[in-house]
Residue, then its C-alpha position, 0 to 999 in steps of 0.5 A: x567475714x571471709x569475703x571481707x578478709x579476702x578483699x582486704x588481703x588482695x588490697x594489701x597484696x596490691x601494695x606489696x610484692x606478694x603475688x595475689x595467688x599466694x594471698x588468695x591461697x592463705x585467705x581462702x585455701x579452697x580456691x586454688x584447688x577448685x581452679x586446678x580441678x576446674x582446669x583439669x575437668x575442662x581438659x578431660x571433658x569428653x570430646x565425643x557426645x556419646x561419652x559426655x555426662x548428662x550433667x555439666x561438671x561443677x563451674x563449667x558453663x555452656x552458653x548456646x544459641x539457635x534459630x528455628x524455622x517452622x514450615x507449614x504446608x497450609x501456609x508459609x514459614x515462621x522463625x524464632x531465636x533462642x538463647x540458652x545458658x547451662x551451668x554445673x553447680x555441683x556433682x549433682x546439680x545444674x541450672x539451665x536458662x532458656x529464652x525464646x523470641x519469635x522474630x518472623x513474621x511477627x517479633x515478640x517475647x515468647x518464653x523464658x524457662x528456668x530448669x533445675x537438673x538433679x543427677x539421679x545416677x550416671x544414666x539418669x537426671x531429674x529435670x524440673x522446668x518452671x517459666x513464663x510464656x507469652x503465646x499469641x495469635x494475629x489474624x486477618x479473620x479472627x480477633x487477635x489474641x495475646x496472653x501470659x502464663x506459667x509453664x511447668x515441666x517434669x522430665x527424666x533425661x536418660x543416656x545409656x551407652x551400649x557400644x562405643x558408637x551407640x547409646x539409647x537416649x530419652x529427653x534432653x539435659x540441654x537448654x533447648x531440650x525443653x522443646x522447640x516453640x511452634x510458630x505457624x504462619x498462614x495467610x489468615x493467621x499467625x499462631x505462636x505456641x511455646x515449647x510445652x507443646x513439643x516438649x521433651x519432658x514427660x509432662x509439660x503444662x501451661x496455665x494462662x492468665x485467661x484461665x486456659x490450661x494446655x499441656x502435653x504428655x510425652x514418651x521420648x525415645x532415641x538412638x545416638x550414633x557416634x561414628x567419630x568423636x567429632x560427629x554424631x547423629x541422633x534419631x528420636x521418636x516416641x509418642x506425644x499427646x497434647x491437650x487444651x481445656x474447653x472441651x477440645x479433643x486431644x491431639x496425638x503425635x508420633x514425632x520423628x527427628x534427626x539431629x546432627x552435631x559436629x564438634x569443631x573444637x573441644x569446647x565448641x559444637x554446631x548442629x542441625x535438627x529436622x523435626x516432624x511433629x507427626x500428627x496422627x490423630x486430631x488437628x492443630x491450628x489447621x494442621x492435621x497431616x503427618x508431615x503438615x508441620x516441619x521444624x528446622x533448627x540450626x544451633x551452636x554451643x560452647x563450654x567455658 
């Protein structure tokens, strides 16, 4: 009823001298206050990454885009692009969408993940990821494989500021924080694996239509260093274990990653990331050395 009254009131305002803002305020008094609060929140949103909350303020959105290249010592490079969209729904809730599409050397749909975040306190969020995935393999030696499936993830993004320039961090509340996809290319085969394998969640599981179950357990830890409000570095490591059904041995990792972010203007950031998945025990699609796999990412994000 209120929506209908609002539409009629605005239509009446169009044929009168009354400003639309006045009509809107009479029919829906909360709207001008919300708009005023939003403009104030946007002005007051911290410039420095270290000072930003884990959850976006209500009605603030953050679209993002990234390009990631995976380099494999036993082969060549492969790439994927990802688009993300975060939006704050209230002081305690946010929704995040991530779509990942491999483009080189094979173009295909990769994954789409919807993430719901709940603010537990100002240091900690609960992150729940649900999505659809399309892992595939093309080969000149083996049979080509392509499957669909579901992705489930659970994480606890954490940030504790210890000093004006240092903070302890774990996990991620960003769209890309679910984890980078892994696209391995060699002369014999190209294998695309979705973000569950390199997840920043505590646990992520992928269930495929052919009955295969795969996943990863992760304990992510990191240190955020912000020497200037417009520049920050984050060093991340931890422990990860990946598994695959069918009696295959698990793979153990001690990853290391470095992220650099520059805030060009208050509402726009650019950044680069370098990641070594860090295999310490086991084999992953032919990779078994600590530095056999390398992931490089260029990303940008804006707030509106």
